[in-house]
C-alpha atoms as a printed R data frame, in Angstrom:
    type eleno elety resid chain resno       x       y       z
1   ATOM     1    CA   MET     A     1  -0.292  -7.219 -34.213
2   ATOM     2    CA   LEU     A     2   3.388  -8.082 -34.727
3   ATOM     3    CA   TYR     A     3   4.449  -4.999 -32.734
4   ATOM     4    CA   ALA     A     4   2.042  -5.985 -29.937
5   ATOM     5    CA   ILE     A     5   3.580  -9.479 -29.790
6   ATOM     6    CA   ILE     A     6   7.103  -8.061 -29.677
7   ATOM     7    CA   SER     A     7   6.098  -5.637 -26.919
8   ATOM     8    CA   SER     A     8   4.453  -8.461 -24.953
9   ATOM     9    CA   PHE     A     9   7.639 -10.503 -25.165
10  ATOM    10    CA   ALA     A    10   9.680  -7.540 -23.932
11  ATOM    11    CA   CYS     A    11   7.232  -6.909 -21.077
12  ATOM    12    CA   SER     A    12   7.419 -10.554 -19.948
13  ATOM    13    CA   ALA     A    13  11.211 -10.567 -20.163
14  ATOM    14    CA   TYR     A    14  11.517  -7.476 -17.967
15  ATOM    15    CA   ILE     A    15   9.156  -8.919 -15.346
16  ATOM    16    CA   CYS     A    16  11.021 -12.243 -15.230
17  ATOM    17    CA   LEU     A    17  14.396 -10.552 -14.910
18  ATOM    18    CA   ALA     A    18  13.226  -8.342 -12.031
19  ATOM    19    CA   ILE     A    19  11.900 -11.393 -10.184
20  ATOM    20    CA   LEU     A    20  15.114 -13.358 -10.764
21  ATOM    21    CA   ILE     A    21  17.272 -10.504  -9.525
22  ATOM    22    CA   LEU     A    22  15.233 -10.113  -6.331
23  ATOM    23    CA   VAL     A    23  14.790 -13.828  -5.600
24  ATOM    24    CA   PHE     A    24  18.238 -15.187  -6.398
25  ATOM    25    CA   GLY     A    25  20.445 -12.182  -5.659
26  ATOM    26    CA   LYS     A    26  21.620 -10.768  -2.367
27  ATOM    27    CA   ASN     A    27  19.200  -8.103  -1.175
28  ATOM    28    CA   SER     A    28  21.470  -5.159  -1.950
29  ATOM    29    CA   PRO     A    29  20.603  -1.557  -2.925
30  ATOM    30    CA   THR     A    30  22.115  -2.136  -6.382
31  ATOM    31    CA   GLN     A    31  19.885  -5.112  -7.088
32  ATOM    32    CA   ARG     A    32  16.799  -3.315  -5.817
33  ATOM    33    CA   ALA     A    33  17.664  -0.374  -8.092
34  ATOM    34    CA   PHE     A    34  17.994  -2.724 -11.067
35  ATOM    35    CA   ALA     A    35  14.664  -4.399 -10.236
36  ATOM    36    CA   LEU     A    36  13.052  -0.932 -10.163
37  ATOM    37    CA   PHE     A    37  14.642  -0.240 -13.536
38  ATOM    38    CA   CYS     A    38  13.063  -3.446 -14.911
39  ATOM    39    CA   ALA     A    39   9.693  -2.372 -13.473
40  ATOM    40    CA   THR     A    40   9.757   0.885 -15.448
41  ATOM    41    CA   LEU     A    41  10.709  -1.055 -18.590
42  ATOM    42    CA   THR     A    42   7.696  -3.258 -17.922
43  ATOM    43    CA   LEU     A    43   5.476  -0.163 -17.671
44  ATOM    44    CA   TRP     A    44   6.914   1.165 -20.920
45  ATOM    45    CA   SER     A    45   6.287  -2.128 -22.745
46  ATOM    46    CA   PHE     A    46   2.795  -2.408 -21.275
47  ATOM    47    CA   GLY     A    47   1.945   0.980 -22.742
48  ATOM    48    CA   SER     A    48   3.227  -0.188 -26.121
49  ATOM    49    CA   ILE     A    49   1.046  -3.302 -25.976
50  ATOM    50    CA   GLY     A    50  -2.058  -1.174 -25.400
51  ATOM    51    CA   GLN     A    51  -1.095   1.242 -28.188
52  ATOM    52    CA   HIS     A    52  -0.953  -1.529 -30.764
53  ATOM    53    CA   LEU     A    53  -3.813  -3.711 -29.582
54  ATOM    54    CA   LEU     A    54  -6.280  -0.883 -28.836
55  ATOM    55    CA   LYS     A    55  -5.247   1.709 -31.408
56  ATOM    56    CA   ASP     A    56  -8.871   2.249 -32.451
57  ATOM    57    CA   SER     A    57 -10.246   2.200 -28.904
58  ATOM    58    CA   ILE     A    58 -11.096   5.063 -26.574
59  ATOM    59    CA   TRP     A    59  -8.476   3.599 -24.209
60  ATOM    60    CA   VAL     A    60  -5.572   4.217 -26.557
61  ATOM    61    CA   SER     A    61  -4.898   7.697 -25.127
62  ATOM    62    CA   LEU     A    62  -4.393   6.129 -21.679
63  ATOM    63    CA   PHE     A    63  -1.826   3.703 -23.071
64  ATOM    64    CA   ASP     A    64  -0.157   6.566 -24.942
65  ATOM    65    CA   ARG     A    65   0.369   8.298 -21.618
66  ATOM    66    CA   ILE     A    66   1.614   5.100 -19.975
67  ATOM    67    CA   TYR     A    67   4.048   4.537 -22.838
68  ATOM    68    CA   PHE     A    68   5.664   7.956 -22.588
69  ATOM    69    CA   THR     A    69   5.724   7.791 -18.783
70  ATOM    70    CA   GLY     A    70   7.640   4.517 -18.943
71  ATOM    71    CA   SER     A    71   9.984   5.843 -21.611
72  ATOM    72    CA   GLU     A    72  11.143   8.623 -19.306
73  ATOM    73    CA   LEU     A    73  11.052   6.762 -16.004
74  ATOM    74    CA   PHE     A    74  13.262   4.042 -17.465
75  ATOM    75    CA   ILE     A    75  16.002   6.627 -18.004
76  ATOM    76    CA   LEU     A    76  15.564   8.015 -14.498
77  ATOM    77    CA   THR     A    77  15.762   4.576 -12.880
78  ATOM    78    CA   GLY     A    78  18.673   3.656 -15.161
79  ATOM    79    CA   ILE     A    79  20.571   6.624 -13.748
80  ATOM    80    CA   LEU     A    80  19.617   5.599 -10.212
81  ATOM    81    CA   PHE     A    81  20.956   2.112 -10.936
82  ATOM    82    CA   ALA     A    82  24.234   3.514 -12.293
83  ATOM    83    CA   LEU     A    83  24.682   5.796  -9.282
84  ATOM    84    CA   THR     A    84  23.996   2.948  -6.872
85  ATOM    85    CA   LEU     A    85  26.295   0.526  -8.704
86  ATOM    86    CA   THR     A    86  29.184   2.983  -8.794
87  ATOM    87    CA   GLU     A    87  28.446   4.673  -5.440
88  ATOM    88    CA   GLY     A    88  28.169   7.912  -7.388
89  ATOM    89    CA   TRP     A    89  25.789   9.416  -4.829
90  ATOM    90    CA   THR     A    90  28.788  11.014  -3.154
91  ATOM    91    CA   SER     A    91  29.202  13.364  -6.123
92  ATOM    92    CA   ARG     A    92  27.348  16.646  -5.709
93  ATOM    93    CA   VAL     A    93  27.545  17.260  -9.467
94  ATOM    94    CA   TYR     A    94  25.796  13.970 -10.182
95  ATOM    95    CA   ARG     A    95  23.044  14.789  -7.702
96  ATOM    96    CA   LEU     A    96  22.467  18.206  -9.275
97  ATOM    97    CA   ILE     A    97  22.285  16.714 -12.774
98  ATOM    98    CA   LEU     A    98  19.811  14.112 -11.533
99  ATOM    99    CA   LEU     A    99  17.705  16.870  -9.983
100 ATOM   100    CA   GLY     A   100  17.687  18.777 -13.290
101 ATOM   101    CA   ILE     A   101  16.618  15.647 -15.195
102 ATOM   102    CA   THR     A   102  13.841  14.991 -12.673
103 ATOM   103    CA   VAL     A   103  12.492  18.545 -13.042
104 ATOM   104    CA   ARG     A   104  12.567  18.297 -16.848
105 ATOM   105    CA   MET     A   105  10.690  14.987 -16.745
106 ATOM   106    CA   ALA     A   106   8.093  16.396 -14.367
107 ATOM   107    CA   LEU     A   107   7.393  19.193 -16.859
108 ATOM   108    CA   TYR     A   108   7.007  16.806 -19.786
109 ATOM   109    CA   GLN     A   109   4.875  14.369 -17.824
110 ATOM   110    CA   THR     A   110   2.558  17.254 -16.943
111 ATOM   111    CA   ALA     A   111   2.149  17.875 -20.673
112 ATOM   112    CA   ASN     A   112   1.764  14.134 -21.217
113 ATOM   113    CA   TRP     A   113  -0.910  13.380 -18.619
114 ATOM   114    CA   GLY     A   114  -2.602  16.743 -18.795
115 ATOM   115    CA   TRP     A   115  -3.029  17.048 -22.572
116 ATOM   116    CA   ASN     A   116  -1.412  13.961 -24.132
117 ATOM   117    CA   LEU     A   117   0.901  16.299 -26.054
118 ATOM   118    CA   LEU     A   118   3.743  13.798 -26.528
119 ATOM   119    CA   SER     A   119   1.549  11.337 -28.387
120 ATOM   120    CA   GLN     A   120  -0.279  14.010 -30.376
121 ATOM   121    CA   ASP     A   121   3.025  15.437 -31.632
122 ATOM   122    CA   PHE     A   122   4.383  12.041 -32.739
123 ATOM   123    CA   PRO     A   123   6.463  11.730 -34.918
124 ATOM   124    CA   SER     A   124   7.586  15.266 -35.843
125 ATOM   125    CA   GLY     A   125   5.901  17.719 -33.446
126 ATOM   126    CA   PHE     A   126   7.780  19.854 -30.930
127 ATOM   127    CA   TRP     A   127   6.866  17.928 -27.792
128 ATOM   128    CA   PHE     A   128   7.733  14.522 -29.204
129 ATOM   129    CA   VAL     A   129  10.947  15.573 -30.936
130 ATOM   130    CA   SER     A   130  12.196  17.513 -27.896
131 ATOM   131    CA   HIS     A   131  11.213  14.574 -25.688
132 ATOM   132    CA   GLN     A   132  13.316  12.245 -27.847
133 ATOM   133    CA   LEU     A   133  16.301  14.579 -27.855
134 ATOM   134    CA   PHE     A   134  16.178  15.126 -24.101
135 ATOM   135    CA   CYS     A   135  15.826  11.392 -23.426
136 ATOM   136    CA   ALA     A   136  18.713  10.551 -25.748
137 ATOM   137    CA   LEU     A   137  20.933  13.136 -24.077
138 ATOM   138    CA   GLU     A   138  19.912  12.127 -20.546
139 ATOM   139    CA   SER     A   139  20.411   8.432 -21.225
140 ATOM   140    CA   LEU     A   140  24.051   9.199 -22.063
141 ATOM   141    CA   PHE     A   141  24.476  10.253 -18.442
142 ATOM   142    CA   ILE     A   142  24.384   6.522 -17.575
143 ATOM   143    CA   PRO     A   143  27.494   5.526 -19.584
144 ATOM   144    CA   LEU     A   144  29.263   8.675 -18.398
145 ATOM   145    CA   ILE     A   145  28.836   7.645 -14.748
146 ATOM   146    CA   VAL     A   146  29.843   4.053 -15.411
147 ATOM   147    CA   TYR     A   147  32.776   5.013 -17.659
148 ATOM   148    CA   ARG     A   148  34.303   7.187 -14.935
149 ATOM   149    CA   TRP     A   149  33.745   4.390 -12.429
150 ATOM   150    CA   GLY     A   150  35.555   1.903 -14.651
151 ATOM   151    CA   ARG     A   151  38.451   4.286 -15.257
152 ATOM   152    CA   ALA     A   152  38.908   4.902 -11.532
153 ATOM   153    CA   SER     A   153  38.741   1.216 -10.573
154 ATOM   154    CA   SER     A   154  41.822  -0.950 -10.238
155 ATOM   155    CA   LEU     A   155  39.805  -4.134 -10.733
156 ATOM   156    CA   TYR     A   156  39.863  -5.786 -14.137
157 ATOM   157    CA   ARG     A   157  36.318  -7.102 -13.783
158 ATOM   158    CA   GLN     A   158  34.900  -3.646 -12.999
159 ATOM   159    CA   LYS     A   159  36.632  -2.161 -16.031
160 ATOM   160    CA   ILE     A   160  35.089  -4.873 -18.228
161 ATOM   161    CA   GLN     A   161  31.666  -4.354 -16.645
162 ATOM   162    CA   ALA     A   162  31.941  -0.618 -17.316
163 ATOM   163    CA   ASN     A   163  32.826  -1.233 -20.966
164 ATOM   164    CA   ILE     A   164  29.846  -3.564 -21.410
165 ATOM   165    CA   ILE     A   165  27.387  -1.047 -19.952
166 ATOM   166    CA   VAL     A   166  28.864   1.928 -21.830
167 ATOM   167    CA   VAL     A   167  28.832   0.267 -25.264
168 ATOM   168    CA   SER     A   168  25.375  -1.311 -24.838
169 ATOM   169    CA   THR     A   169  23.812   1.919 -23.497
170 ATOM   170    CA   ILE     A   170  25.137   4.160 -26.261
171 ATOM   171    CA   SER     A   171  24.231   1.624 -28.957
172 ATOM   172    CA   GLY     A   172  20.747   1.107 -27.516
173 ATOM   173    CA   THR     A   173  20.113   4.850 -27.291
174 ATOM   174    CA   VAL     A   174  21.041   5.457 -30.932
175 ATOM   175    CA   ILE     A   175  19.032   2.483 -32.172
176 ATOM   176    CA   GLY     A   176  16.007   3.408 -30.037
177 ATOM   177    CA   VAL     A   177  15.835   6.970 -31.369
178 ATOM   178    CA   LEU     A   178  16.189   5.776 -34.973
179 ATOM   179    CA   VAL     A   179  13.527   3.090 -34.528
180 ATOM   180    CA   ASP     A   180  10.987   5.579 -33.147
181 ATOM   181    CA   PHE     A   181  11.488   8.038 -35.995
182 ATOM   182    CA   LEU     A   182  11.438   5.305 -38.634
183 ATOM   183    CA   SER     A   183   8.268   3.747 -37.239
184 ATOM   184    CA   GLY     A   184   6.654   7.176 -37.117
185 ATOM   185    CA   THR     A   185   7.613   7.830 -40.729
186 ATOM   186    CA   GLY     A   186   5.986   4.520 -41.643
187 ATOM   187    CA   GLY     A   187   2.781   5.462 -39.851
188 ATOM   188    CA   LYS     A   188   3.362   3.047 -36.944
189 ATOM   189    CA   ASN     A   189   3.392   3.676 -33.222
190 ATOM   190    CA   PRO     A   190   6.826   3.886 -31.543
191 ATOM   191    CA   ILE     A   191   8.376   0.540 -30.626
192 ATOM   192    CA   SER     A   192  11.634   1.567 -28.931
193 ATOM   193    CA   CYS     A   193  10.554  -0.126 -25.673
194 ATOM   194    CA   THR     A   194  11.964  -3.369 -27.074
195 ATOM   195    CA   ILE     A   195  15.462  -1.972 -27.664
196 ATOM   196    CA   PRO     A   196  16.497  -2.104 -23.959
197 ATOM   197    CA   LEU     A   197  16.256  -5.895 -24.270
198 ATOM   198    CA   PHE     A   198  19.737  -5.725 -25.779
199 ATOM   199    CA   TRP     A   199  20.923  -3.525 -22.908
200 ATOM   200    CA   VAL     A   200  19.399  -5.873 -20.334
201 ATOM   201    CA   GLY     A   201  21.007  -8.798 -22.169
202 ATOM   202    CA   ALA     A   202  24.380  -7.110 -21.810
203 ATOM   203    CA   ILE     A   203  23.754  -6.595 -18.080
204 ATOM   204    CA   CYS     A   204  22.835 -10.274 -17.717
205 ATOM   205    CA   PHE     A   205  26.087 -11.221 -19.433
206 ATOM   206    CA   ALA     A   206  28.007  -8.968 -17.022
207 ATOM   207    CA   ILE     A   207  26.194 -10.586 -14.084
208 ATOM   208    CA   LEU     A   208  26.933 -14.142 -15.200
209 ATOM   209    CA   ARG     A   209  30.442 -13.653 -16.531
210 ATOM   210    CA   TYR     A   210  31.888 -10.907 -14.332
211 ATOM   211    CA   GLY     A   211  29.790 -10.997 -11.167
212 ATOM   212    CA   LEU     A   212  28.098  -7.644 -11.616
213 ATOM   213    CA   MET     A   213  26.013  -6.697  -8.530
214 ATOM   214    CA   ARG     A   214  26.835  -9.885  -6.631
215 ATOM   215    CA   PHE     A   215  30.598 -10.373  -6.432
216 ATOM   216    CA   THR     A   216  31.244  -8.754  -3.048
217 ATOM   217    CA   PRO     A   217  33.254  -9.923  -0.017
218 ATOM   218    CA   ALA     A   218  30.086 -10.355   2.024
219 ATOM   219    CA   GLN     A   219  28.932 -13.086  -0.345
220 ATOM   220    CA   ILE     A   220  32.233 -14.903  -0.763
221 ATOM   221    CA   HIS     A   221  32.824 -17.848   1.562
222 ATOM   222    CA   ARG     A   222  29.530 -17.103   3.322
223 ATOM   223    CA   GLU     A   223  29.074 -20.736   4.320
224 ATOM   224    CA   LEU     A   224  32.688 -20.949   5.478
225 ATOM   225    CA   VAL     A   225  32.256 -17.833   7.625
226 ATOM   226    CA   ASP     A   226  29.149 -19.250   9.297
227 ATOM   227    CA   ARG     A   227  30.907 -22.505  10.162
228 ATOM   228    CA   MET     A   228  34.052 -20.983  11.651
229 ATOM   229    CA   ASN     A   229  34.218 -21.103  15.457
230 ATOM   230    CA   ARG     A   230  36.083 -17.799  15.628
231 ATOM   231    CA   PRO     A   231  34.784 -14.241  15.304
232 ATOM   232    CA   VAL     A   232  34.984 -13.396  11.586
233 ATOM   233    CA   PHE     A   233  34.580 -10.015   9.874
234 ATOM   234    CA   MET     A   234  34.162  -9.390   6.124
235 ATOM   235    CA   ILE     A   235  35.652  -6.051   5.064
236 ATOM   236    CA   ASP     A   236  35.293  -4.488   1.612
237 ATOM   237    CA   ARG     A   237  37.672  -2.186  -0.251
238 ATOM   238    CA   SER     A   238  36.079   0.917   1.260
239 ATOM   239    CA   TRP     A   239  37.055  -0.342   4.750
240 ATOM   240    CA   THR     A   240  33.492  -1.128   5.698
241 ATOM   241    CA   ILE     A   241  32.498  -4.283   7.573
242 ATOM   242    CA   THR     A   242  29.901  -5.752   5.243
243 ATOM   243    CA   ASP     A   243  29.223  -8.932   7.194
244 ATOM   244    CA   LEU     A   244  30.145 -10.757  10.406
245 ATOM   245    CA   ASN     A   245  29.297 -14.150  11.791
246 ATOM   246    CA   ASP     A   246  27.452 -14.963  15.010
247 ATOM   247    CA   ASN     A   247  30.684 -15.424  16.951
248 ATOM   248    CA   ALA     A   248  31.756 -11.896  16.032
249 ATOM   249    CA   LYS     A   249  28.379 -10.558  17.144
250 ATOM   250    CA   ARG     A   250  28.764 -12.334  20.478
251 ATOM   251    CA   LEU     A   251  32.225 -10.811  20.868
252 ATOM   252    CA   ILE     A   252  31.382  -7.167  20.166
253 ATOM   253    CA   GLY     A   253  27.666  -7.202  20.902
254 ATOM   254    CA   PRO     A   254  24.590  -6.858  18.660
255 ATOM   255    CA   SER     A   255  25.657  -5.233  15.394
256 ATOM   256    CA   LYS     A   256  24.093  -4.911  11.980
257 ATOM   257    CA   PRO     A   257  26.299  -4.261   8.926
258 ATOM   258    CA   PRO     A   258  27.406  -2.204   7.204
259 ATOM   259    CA   ILE     A   259  29.690  -0.918   9.951
260 ATOM   260    CA   ALA     A   260  32.572   1.501   9.499
261 ATOM   261    CA   MET     A   261  35.785  -0.368  10.283
262 ATOM   262    CA   GLN     A   262  37.029   2.302  12.697
263 ATOM   263    CA   GLN     A   263  33.980   1.719  14.892
264 ATOM   264    CA   VAL     A   264  35.222  -1.799  15.687
265 ATOM   265    CA   PHE     A   265  38.985  -1.918  15.053
266 ATOM   266    CA   CYS     A   266  40.625   0.735  17.221
267 ATOM   267    CA   ASP     A   267  43.838   0.870  15.164
268 ATOM   268    CA   ASN     A   268  42.189   0.581  11.771
269 ATOM   269    CA   GLU     A   269  44.570   3.085  10.154
270 ATOM   270    CA   ALA     A   270  47.541   0.811  10.817
271 ATOM   271    CA   ILE     A   271  45.563  -2.151   9.472
272 ATOM   272    CA   GLU     A   272  44.589  -0.241   6.333
273 ATOM   273    CA   LYS     A   273  48.213   0.722   5.629
274 ATOM   274    CA   ARG     A   274  49.405  -2.827   6.167
275 ATOM   275    CA   ALA     A   275  46.637  -4.241   3.956
276 ATOM   276    CA   ALA     A   276  47.328  -1.702   1.199
277 ATOM   277    CA   ALA     A   277  50.993  -2.732   1.210
278 ATOM   278    CA   VAL     A   278  50.150  -6.441   1.161
279 ATOM   279    CA   MET     A   279  47.738  -5.992  -1.750
280 ATOM   280    CA   GLN     A   280  50.624  -4.781  -3.894
281 ATOM   281    CA   THR     A   281  52.455  -8.066  -3.395
282 ATOM   282    CA   GLU     A   282  51.725 -11.742  -3.990
283 ATOM   283    CA   THR     A   283  51.147 -12.240  -0.246
284 ATOM   284    CA   THR     A   284  47.567 -12.862   0.808
285 ATOM   285    CA   GLU     A   285  47.774 -12.988   4.609
286 ATOM   286    CA   PHE     A   286  49.038 -10.929   7.531
287 ATOM   287    CA   SER     A   287  48.396 -10.698  11.281
288 ATOM   288    CA   HIS     A   288  47.798  -7.724  13.528
289 ATOM   289    CA   THR     A   289  47.724  -7.389  17.311
290 ATOM   290    CA   GLY     A   290  45.481  -4.703  18.726
291 ATOM   291    CA   PHE     A   291  42.069  -3.964  20.209
292 ATOM   292    CA   ILE     A   292  38.491  -4.065  19.023
293 ATOM   293    CA   ARG     A   293  35.708  -2.042  20.581
294 ATOM   294    CA   SER     A   294  32.464  -3.697  21.654
295 ATOM   295    CA   THR     A   295  29.110  -1.989  21.319
296 ATOM   296    CA   ASN     A   296  29.145  -1.074  25.022
297 ATOM   297    CA   GLY     A   297  32.547   0.612  24.673
298 ATOM   298    CA   ASN     A   298  34.776  -2.124  26.123
299 ATOM   299    CA   LEU     A   299  38.185  -2.708  24.524
300 ATOM   300    CA   ILE     A   300  39.043  -6.335  23.803
301 ATOM   301    CA   PRO     A   301  42.669  -7.296  23.066
302 ATOM   302    CA   ILE     A   302  42.861  -9.512  19.992
303 ATOM   303    CA   VAL     A   303  45.150 -10.973  17.393
304 ATOM   304    CA   THR     A   304  43.481 -10.821  13.976
305 ATOM   305    CA   ASN     A   305  44.561 -12.897  11.006
306 ATOM   306    CA   PHE     A   306  43.652 -11.033   7.819
307 ATOM   307    CA   SER     A   307  43.345 -12.723   4.425
308 ATOM   308    CA   ILE     A   308  43.133 -10.754   1.178
309 ATOM   309    CA   ILE     A   309  40.177 -11.858  -0.967
310 ATOM   310    CA   ARG     A   310  40.893 -11.773  -4.678
311 ATOM   311    CA   ASP     A   311  38.518 -12.320  -7.578
312 ATOM   312    CA   ALA     A   312  39.044 -14.689 -10.499
313 ATOM   313    CA   TRP     A   313  41.206 -12.090 -12.271
314 ATOM   314    CA   GLY     A   314  43.518 -11.469  -9.317
315 ATOM   315    CA   GLY     A   315  41.965  -8.180  -8.196
316 ATOM   316    CA   SER     A   316  41.789  -7.484  -4.448
317 ATOM   317    CA   ILE     A   317  38.123  -7.072  -3.542
318 ATOM   318    CA   GLY     A   318  38.099  -7.330   0.233
319 ATOM   319    CA   ILE     A   319  39.552  -8.758   3.426
320 ATOM   320    CA   LEU     A   320  38.552 -11.636   5.691
321 ATOM   321    CA   GLY     A   321  39.479 -11.005   9.347
322 ATOM   322    CA   VAL     A   322  39.539 -13.892  11.847
323 ATOM   323    CA   CYS     A   323  39.915 -12.717  15.453
324 ATOM   324    CA   HIS     A   324  41.556 -14.451  18.412
325 ATOM   325    CA   PRO     A   325  40.778 -12.707  21.737
326 ATOM   326    CA   GLN     A   326  43.915 -12.474  23.918
327 ATOM   327    CA   PHE     A   327  43.749 -12.671  27.699
328 ATOM   328    CA   ASP     A   328  46.036 -13.962  30.482
329 ATOM   329    CA   LEU     A   329  43.708 -16.854  31.173
330 ATOM   330    CA   GLU     A   330  45.956 -18.867  33.454
331 ATOM   331    CA   ASP     A   331  46.305 -16.004  35.917
332 ATOM   332    CA   PHE     A   332  42.581 -15.300  35.671
333 ATOM   333    CA   ILE     A   333  41.688 -18.951  36.332
334 ATOM   334    CA   ARG     A   334  43.985 -19.138  39.372
335 ATOM   335    CA   ARG     A   335  42.749 -15.832  40.748
336 ATOM   336    CA   TYR     A   336  39.092 -16.947  40.746
337 ATOM   337    CA   SER     A   337  39.826 -20.622  41.545
338 ATOM   338    CA   LEU     A   338  37.741 -21.873  38.638
339 ATOM   339    CA   SER     A   339  36.974 -25.569  38.388
340 ATOM   340    CA   GLU     A   340  38.050 -27.659  35.423
341 ATOM   341    CA   ARG     A   341  34.568 -27.612  33.918
342 ATOM   342    CA   GLN     A   342  34.181 -23.870  34.480
343 ATOM   343    CA   THR     A   343  37.549 -23.410  32.767
344 ATOM   344    CA   ASP     A   344  36.310 -25.420  29.766
345 ATOM   345    CA   ILE     A   345  33.177 -23.280  29.567
346 ATOM   346    CA   LEU     A   346  35.260 -20.106  29.845
347 ATOM   347    CA   ARG     A   347  37.561 -21.127  26.982
348 ATOM   348    CA   HIS     A   348  34.606 -21.854  24.696
349 ATOM   349    CA   ILE     A   349  32.988 -18.528  25.538
350 ATOM   350    CA   LEU     A   350  36.199 -16.673  24.665
351 ATOM   351    CA   SER     A   351  36.400 -18.607  21.386
352 ATOM   352    CA   GLY     A   352  33.023 -17.122  20.490
353 ATOM   353    CA   ASN     A   353  31.182 -20.436  20.629
354 ATOM   354    CA   SER     A   354  27.481 -20.544  21.348
355 ATOM   355    CA   GLN     A   355  26.173 -22.720  24.146
356 ATOM   356    CA   ALA     A   356  25.006 -25.292  21.617
357 ATOM   357    CA   GLN     A   357  28.462 -25.437  20.019
358 ATOM   358    CA   THR     A   358  30.021 -25.763  23.476
359 ATOM   359    CA   ALA     A   359  27.694 -28.662  24.299
360 ATOM   360    CA   ASP     A   360  28.684 -30.470  21.098
361 ATOM   361    CA   ALA     A   361  32.398 -29.904  21.680
362 ATOM   362    CA   LEU     A   362  32.300 -31.100  25.305
363 ATOM   363    CA   CYS     A   363  29.837 -33.944  24.598
364 ATOM   364    CA   ILE     A   364  27.424 -32.773  27.264
365 ATOM   365    CA   SER     A   365  23.824 -31.588  27.139
366 ATOM   366    CA   LEU     A   366  22.816 -28.008  26.468
367 ATOM   367    CA   ALA     A   367  21.136 -27.860  29.886
368 ATOM   368    CA   THR     A   368  24.415 -28.883  31.542
369 ATOM   369    CA   VAL     A   369  26.267 -26.136  29.645
370 ATOM   370    CA   LYS     A   370  23.723 -23.571  30.816
371 ATOM   371    CA   THR     A   371  24.112 -24.782  34.414
372 ATOM   372    CA   HIS     A   372  27.915 -24.561  34.296
373 ATOM   373    CA   THR     A   373  27.732 -21.151  32.596
374 ATOM   374    CA   THR     A   374  25.454 -19.830  35.329
375 ATOM   375    CA   GLY     A   375  27.836 -21.232  37.943
376 ATOM   376    CA   LEU     A   376  30.796 -19.564  36.191
377 ATOM   377    CA   TYR     A   377  29.034 -16.212  36.028
378 ATOM   378    CA   ASN     A   378  28.010 -16.434  39.688
379 ATOM   379    CA   ARG     A   379  31.582 -17.280  40.612
380 ATOM   380    CA   LEU     A   380  32.826 -14.192  38.800
381 ATOM   381    CA   GLY     A   381  30.023 -11.930  39.953
382 ATOM   382    CA   ILE     A   382  28.798 -11.167  36.427
383 ATOM   383    CA   SER     A   383  25.761 -11.983  34.306
384 ATOM   384    CA   SER     A   384  26.754 -11.707  30.617
385 ATOM   385    CA   ARG     A   385  29.533 -12.223  28.091
386 ATOM   386    CA   SER     A   386  30.148  -8.504  27.741
387 ATOM   387    CA   GLU     A   387  30.726  -8.265  31.496
388 ATOM   388    CA   LEU     A   388  33.097 -11.232  31.238
389 ATOM   389    CA   TYR     A   389  35.185  -9.438  28.612
390 ATOM   390    CA   ALA     A   390  35.203  -6.313  30.755
391 ATOM   391    CA   LEU     A   391  36.315  -8.353  33.768
392 ATOM   392    CA   LEU     A   392  39.152  -9.929  31.792
393 ATOM   393    CA   GLN     A   393  40.351  -6.438  30.958
394 ATOM   394    CA   GLY     A   394  40.738  -5.604  34.640
395 ATOM   395    CA   GLU     A   395  37.402  -4.043  35.492
396 ATOM   396    CA   LYS     A   396  35.876  -4.907  38.861
397 ATOM   397    CA   PRO     A   397  33.045  -7.447  38.968
398 ATOM   398    CA   LYS     A   398  29.653  -6.492  40.271
399 ATOM   399    CA   ASP     A   399  29.195  -6.580  44.033
400 ATOM   400    CA   ILE     A   400  26.940  -9.594  44.619
401 ATOM   401    CA   SER     A   401  27.711 -10.025  48.321
């Protein structure tokens, strides 16, 4: 009964953690992978509960199968979590190893569900012993991935996170194997499903103390980014735009991150070199004059103020880019003989403001803004913001004669 209570506690803990990660974290692939990992731990613990509560029932063989399924799937999902966390999917070697582990597990699960061989051979038969040895060896693939990630990173927090995962995984693997063999020697069912509680505890510590899975540029200053009346882009260390505010979307057109930086910033190589140089100094800001490309292919001249985002330990984790579209407005206004109110509307459009923001700034109604915007567009012979940007770059307006 004591083992059943311990397993029930572990099962509840895994369920709660998966829910917390999904509800309170950013919906990222890493967090979804960790929630899946918790789900397999829940399955493993559920099998253990049935083994101990129904050990004299006809249903015990079903829970035996569930237990050994969870014990192997937890390793598989743990590897998936490590690969997602470290972006290790780019390694062909890692993918081949994962494929080999998956094939091995498929073979053993066939023996498990077909003939219940893993449970029947517990604690010293071939199938159980080989299962334990394979699982122990395969679980060490997790710290190997994370260790290499930590060694390659220049961020202090990632090195610490890697150390936490490596130490807790190796310790948990050794303890889990010993616990299963000792419980088998004592005539008890295996109870190693509770050991990952220590591993999960270490992950929770890394989440709370070092921002594991959540400390990304896209989540820093999110409220600030939304409130800024300029187009703003969040760029991570891999030169990927991970987030952008509504003003940026209005500037370049409908876009959904992640977006490769070179798809938007035409001279991204020069920006990358400048940012890499700045990151080596105490400076946190620099400006760049160039062009960005809208989704319809138009080039928009801009001045972008970049700010280096650093974590609590001083590591550079991303860049915040605030754009200022550059046009010869005075010449444009004279050429089209725009009224004062049309000029006000034009300036707010180029600042990336929505019509509601423009109404608030000019202290007029939203309906009045829409009327003036329609009048401006008719005056210019256009019908959208993208056509306005194209017109400012010298393209001919539509013929509306």
